[in-house]
N, C-alpha and C positions, 0 to 999 in steps of 0.2 A: 502451380503447386503451392499449397499452404505450407509455411514453415513456422511452427509455433515453438516459442521458447518453453522447454519442458523442465530442465533440471540445471541447477548451478551446483558445482562441486565445491565444498568447503574444506580447506586443509585444517585439520585439528590434531592435537597431540594426545587427547584423552577422549575417546569416543563416548564413554558413559557420562563424563562430565558435560560434554556438548549436548548429548541427548537430554540430560536432566535440565540444562539451561533452556533449551528451546521448548521442552515440554512445559516448563514453568511459565513460559510466555504464552502458552495456549496453542502451540503449533501441533498439528495432527501428525501422529506417527503412522506412516504408510507401510513401512517395512523395516525389519531388523533381521538381516540374513547373514549367517556366518557358516558357510559350507565347510570351513576348516579354521584352525587357530590362526592362520596367517592372512585370512581374508574375511572382511566384514563390511557389509553395506547397510547403512541406516538412511532411510529417506523420510523427510518431514516436510510438511507444507504449512506455510503461514495461513492464518484464517482468511478465507475468501480468495486466496491466490490460485490462479490456474497453473502456476509453475511451482516447483518444489526445490528443495536442496538435498544433496546427498553428501554424507561424510562417512568415514569409517577407517578401516585398516587396509592399506595397499590399494586405495582408490585414486590417489593422486600423488605426484612427486613434488607438489608445491610445499613450501615451508609453512608450517602451522601459523595461522594468523596473518598470512600474506594477502588474503582476499580483501580488497578494499573497494569502497564505492558501491557496494551492493545496495540496491534501492527498492524501497517499498512505498506504495502510495496509500494515503488515508484521506478522508474527507473532513477531518477536524484535527488539526495538528496539536491544539491544546489538550483535547481529550486524549489523544494518543500519548502525549507526554505524561498525563496523569496515570494512564493505565500502565505504561512501561515503568514508571516510578513505583507504583503499587506492586508490580510483579518483580521488582528487584533488578531491573535491567540497567539502572544508573544512566539514564539518557542525559544528553547535553541539554542545556536550555534551548528553547525554540529560537531560531535565528532566520534571517533572510540574507541574501547575498548583496553586496554593495553594487554589483553590476545589474541586478534585477532580472537576470535571465536564467542562469543555472548556477550552482554553487562551484566555487573554486576548489582546487585540490586541497586536501588536508583541511586546516582551519583558516586558511587565508581568506580574506574578504568577507568574513562573517560580521554581520551587524545584529545586535541583540533584538529579540522580539520577532513576531511574525511580520510579514510584508505589510507596510503601513496601509496599503490599499486592500490588503487581503486578496491580492490577485491570485487566481488559480495558478499553480505550479511555483509560487513564489516563496513559500515558507517551509522550513526544514527543521529537523532535529537529527541527532546522531546517537548511536550507541554501539557497543562492541560486545562480542561474545567472550567467554573466558580466555580464548587464545588470542584475542585482539582482532579477529576478523571484523571489518568495519561496515556497519549498516547506516543508511540514511533513510529517513522518512520524509516524504514530500507531500504537501497538502495539494490535492487536486479536486476542485469542485466543479469545474467546467472543462471538458475536453477540447483540445484544439480541433478546428474543423477538419473533417476527414480522418481523424484518428481512429474512429470506430465506424463500421458500416451500420447505418440505422436499420437496414433490413435484417441484421443478425445481432441485434442488441440482446445481451444477456446480463444477468446479475449473478455475481459470484457467490453470494450467500444471502441468507434471510436478513442479516444485519444490513447488508448493502442495499437490498430492496427496500427495507424499512426506512433507511436514511433518505433514499430517493423519494419515497412516498411522502416523507415529512417535508422535504423541500417543495414537492409538488403542491402539497396542501397550503403551505405558506404563499406560494406564487398564485395559486388559484383564489385564495382570499383576496389578494390584491387585484386580481382580474375581476372578481365580482364587485369589488369596490369601484373599479373603473367603469363598469357597465351599469352600476346602480341597481342590480337585480340579481336574484339567484340564477345560477346557470344550470338549466335542466340537463344539459349535455356534459355535465362534469366528468363522467367516466371517459368520454372521448378526449376531453381537454387534458385530463390527467395522463392518459396513455400517450398523447402527442408530446406533452411536456417531458415525461420520463424518458422516452426514446430519444427525443431531440437533445435533451440535457446530456444524456450519456454519450451521444454521437458528436456533440459539439456543433450542431446545426442551429439555425434560427429558431428561437423559442416561440410558442404560440402567444398571441397578444391577448 
């Protein structure tokens, strides 16, 4: 039985303020339902994400701002920093962890700048919403082997697909340079590259 993460509940003190903040970041409003004055449910989804967040009135007993370590992935951490800065989210500077695996809790173990080798999963930034709920962005450019099933590869958005196409174009240019000729079967090569890149399996040569 598949079990897919669908929703994360955010504890907030001011529903309209939270809604405005995430709207400003470009998150999609899926629902805003208030059957009575004591109960309200707002659901929003980050761009390209299969999972959503819910906040509102009487939807959680957690203290506002207590949700920490919420994680989003991006394929370009520097571009993500620029966008969040432009949208007023006040992100931290880009950092990598001194351990090189995952980030420590809080701000411990942070080293400035992206991972020196720009290793996939190795670069981060953080930001918070108006209540202090803490988000982390992690740069993922190549998935760990087995993380995704190549038979069920999907792209979450047109931007996600376009980014993967650009990476495939760059890699295919290097492929043609290696073989010293134009590749007439480039559509097949592109397709294999995009699926394998997403699934974290061996890339075509």
